[in-house]
C-alpha positions as CSV (number, residue, x, y, z in Angstrom):
1,M,-59.7,19.5,29.7
2,K,-56.4,19.8,27.8
3,F,-56.5,18.1,24.4
4,E,-53.6,17.3,22.1
5,K,-53.9,16.8,18.3
6,G,-53.6,13.1,17.3
7,V,-54.3,11.8,20.7
8,A,-57.4,9.6,21.6
9,Y,-59.3,10.4,24.8
10,H,-61.9,8.6,26.8
11,I,-64.5,11.4,27.4
12,Y,-67.3,10.8,29.9
13,N,-69.9,12.5,32.1
14,Q,-72.9,11.5,34.0
15,G,-76.2,13.0,35.2
16,N,-76.0,15.5,38.1
17,N,-76.5,13.5,41.2
18,R,-76.5,10.4,39.0
19,R,-79.8,11.5,37.6
20,Q,-81.1,9.9,34.4
21,I,-80.1,12.0,31.3
22,F,-81.8,9.9,28.6
23,L,-85.5,9.6,29.4
24,N,-86.7,8.0,26.2
25,R,-85.4,6.6,22.9
26,D,-85.7,10.0,21.2
27,N,-83.4,11.5,23.8
28,Y,-80.6,9.1,22.9
29,F,-80.9,9.9,19.2
30,Y,-81.0,13.6,19.8
31,F,-77.8,13.4,21.9
32,L,-76.1,11.4,19.2
33,G,-77.1,14.0,16.7
34,K,-75.4,16.6,18.9
35,M,-72.3,14.5,19.0
36,K,-72.2,14.1,15.2
37,N,-72.9,17.7,14.4
38,I,-70.8,19.5,17.1
39,I,-68.0,17.2,18.2
40,A,-67.3,15.0,15.1
41,P,-65.8,17.9,13.1
42,F,-62.9,17.9,15.6
43,G,-61.8,14.4,14.9
44,D,-62.8,10.8,14.9
45,F,-65.2,8.9,17.1
46,I,-63.7,5.5,17.8
47,C,-66.6,4.2,19.9
48,Y,-69.4,5.3,22.2
49,C,-72.0,4.1,24.6
50,L,-74.9,6.1,26.0
51,M,-76.3,4.8,29.2
52,P,-79.4,6.0,31.0
53,N,-77.5,8.2,33.4
54,H,-74.1,8.7,31.7
55,F,-72.1,8.5,28.5
56,H,-68.7,7.3,27.2
57,L,-66.9,8.4,24.1
58,L,-63.6,7.3,22.7
59,F,-62.5,10.1,20.5
60,R,-59.3,10.9,18.6
61,V,-58.6,14.7,18.3
62,E,-57.6,16.0,14.9
63,H,-58.5,19.7,15.4
64,L,-58.0,21.7,18.6
65,E,-60.0,24.7,17.2
66,L,-62.4,25.2,14.3
67,P,-64.5,28.2,13.1
68,M,-68.0,28.1,14.5
69,K,-69.4,27.9,11.0
70,M,-67.9,24.4,10.7
71,L,-70.2,23.1,13.4
72,N,-73.9,22.6,12.8
73,V,-75.1,25.1,15.4
74,Q,-76.9,28.4,15.3
75,S,-74.6,31.3,16.3
76,K,-74.4,35.0,15.7
77,R,-70.7,34.7,15.7
78,V,-70.0,32.1,13.0
79,D,-66.5,33.3,12.3
80,R,-65.2,32.9,15.8
81,E,-62.9,30.0,16.7
82,V,-64.3,27.3,18.9
83,S,-62.1,24.9,20.9
84,L,-63.0,21.2,21.4
85,N,-63.7,22.1,25.0
86,D,-66.1,24.8,23.9
87,A,-67.8,22.4,21.5
88,I,-68.3,19.7,24.2
89,G,-69.8,22.4,26.4
90,I,-72.1,23.7,23.6
91,A,-73.3,20.1,22.9
92,L,-74.1,19.4,26.5
93,R,-75.7,22.8,27.2
94,S,-77.8,22.5,24.0
95,Y,-79.0,19.0,25.0
96,T,-79.7,20.1,28.6
97,R,-81.8,23.1,27.3
98,A,-83.9,20.8,25.1
99,I,-84.5,18.3,27.9
100,N,-85.3,21.0,30.5
101,K,-87.7,22.7,28.1
102,R,-89.5,19.5,27.2
103,N,-89.9,18.4,30.8
104,G,-90.4,21.8,32.5
105,W,-87.1,21.4,34.4
106,S,-84.4,23.9,35.1
107,G,-80.7,23.6,36.1
108,S,-77.8,21.4,35.3
109,L,-78.5,18.0,33.8
110,F,-74.8,16.9,33.8
111,R,-72.1,17.0,36.4
112,E,-70.1,20.2,36.3
113,E,-67.0,18.7,34.7
114,T,-66.8,16.4,31.8
115,K,-63.7,14.2,32.1
116,A,-61.3,13.3,29.4
117,K,-58.6,10.7,30.0
118,D,-55.8,9.9,27.6
119,G,-54.1,6.9,29.3
120,C,-54.1,7.7,33.0
121,I,-56.7,5.5,34.5
122,E,-58.2,7.1,37.5
123,E,-61.3,6.6,39.7
124,F,-63.9,5.9,37.0
125,I,-62.1,2.8,35.7
126,T,-60.0,1.0,38.4
127,V,-57.3,-1.3,37.1
128,D,-53.6,-1.5,37.6
129,S,-52.2,0.5,34.7
130,R,-48.6,0.9,35.7
131,H,-47.3,-1.3,32.9
132,W,-49.7,-0.3,30.2
133,N,-48.9,1.6,27.0
134,M,-51.3,4.0,25.3
135,L,-52.6,1.2,22.9
136,D,-53.3,-1.1,25.9
137,Y,-55.3,1.7,27.5
138,L,-57.3,2.5,24.4
139,S,-58.1,-1.1,23.8
140,Y,-59.2,-1.5,27.4
141,C,-61.4,1.6,27.1
142,F,-62.8,0.4,23.8
143,N,-63.9,-2.9,25.5
144,Y,-65.0,-1.2,28.8
145,I,-67.2,1.3,26.9
146,H,-68.9,-1.5,24.9
147,E,-69.4,-3.8,27.9
148,N,-70.9,-1.0,30.1
149,P,-74.5,-2.0,29.4
150,V,-73.7,-5.7,30.1
151,E,-72.0,-4.8,33.4
152,A,-75.1,-2.7,34.3
153,G,-77.4,-5.6,33.6
154,L,-79.3,-3.8,30.8
155,V,-78.5,-6.4,28.2
156,R,-76.8,-9.9,27.9
157,K,-74.5,-9.0,25.0
158,A,-72.9,-5.6,24.2
159,V,-74.3,-5.8,20.6
160,D,-77.9,-5.8,22.1
161,W,-77.6,-2.3,23.5
162,E,-79.1,0.0,20.9
163,F,-77.1,3.1,21.9
164,S,-73.6,1.9,21.5
165,S,-71.2,1.4,18.7
166,A,-70.7,-2.3,19.6
167,K,-73.4,-3.1,17.0
168,D,-71.4,-1.1,14.4
169,Y,-68.3,-3.1,14.9
170,A,-70.3,-6.3,14.7
171,G,-71.7,-5.3,11.3
172,I,-75.3,-5.1,12.6
173,S,-75.6,-1.3,11.9
174,L,-74.7,0.3,8.6
175,S,-75.0,3.9,9.9
176,S,-72.0,4.3,12.1
177,F,-70.4,7.7,12.5
178,C,-67.4,6.0,14.2
179,N,-64.1,5.5,12.4
180,L,-64.4,1.6,12.4
181,E,-61.0,1.1,10.8
182,L,-59.3,3.0,13.6
183,G,-61.2,1.2,16.2
184,R,-60.3,-2.2,14.8
185,Q,-56.6,-1.1,14.7
186,I,-56.8,-0.3,18.4
187,V,-58.4,-3.6,19.3
188,T,-56.1,-5.8,17.3
189,G,-53.0,-3.8,18.3
C-alpha cells in the first residue's frame, strides 16, 4: 500500500477464505486496542466498523514513518523507523498470533493483502464514481462503513452495532478514539 501524508484512506481486510476473525466480544476489543496502540500514532481514525469476518477503517495519514518506540509494542529494536504499512502488518500479525494461540490454530487469519483506497472505488464497493471528488468518496465510505452491519442484517440501525464508530457520532459512546470533528466535516462537506 502506498500512503501519502494528509490523505484519508479506506483500509479493509477480511478473514482468509471469509473466515470469522472475531469469535467473541473480547476479540473485538482486543483488535480495537491494537488499532489504537499501533495504528493511531500515524494519524487520525475517522471511523471504523468491525464485522465478524472483516473490518473497515477510514484513516487520515499524518505520519508515514515513526520510531518503533512511539508504538505501544514490544520490540528489541525500539529506535528503528516503522512505516504505516509495517504498523498495519504488526497489528494484524499480533492479533492473529493471539487468536491462533487461544484457539490452538495456526496459519493466516487474514487475507494476504490489506487494501487501502483513497478515492478509486474498486471491486469491494461498487458504484459509479467517475464524477466524484475526494470528499464525495470519503463521505460515501463513511456512510458505507457505518451501514455495513445493517446491510449484513446484524442490526436494524447502525448505532446498534457495538463495534462501530456510528455510536460515537450519535453521542451514545463517550470513549471514541476517532477524530469526530474531522468525520463531521467529511459528512457535511
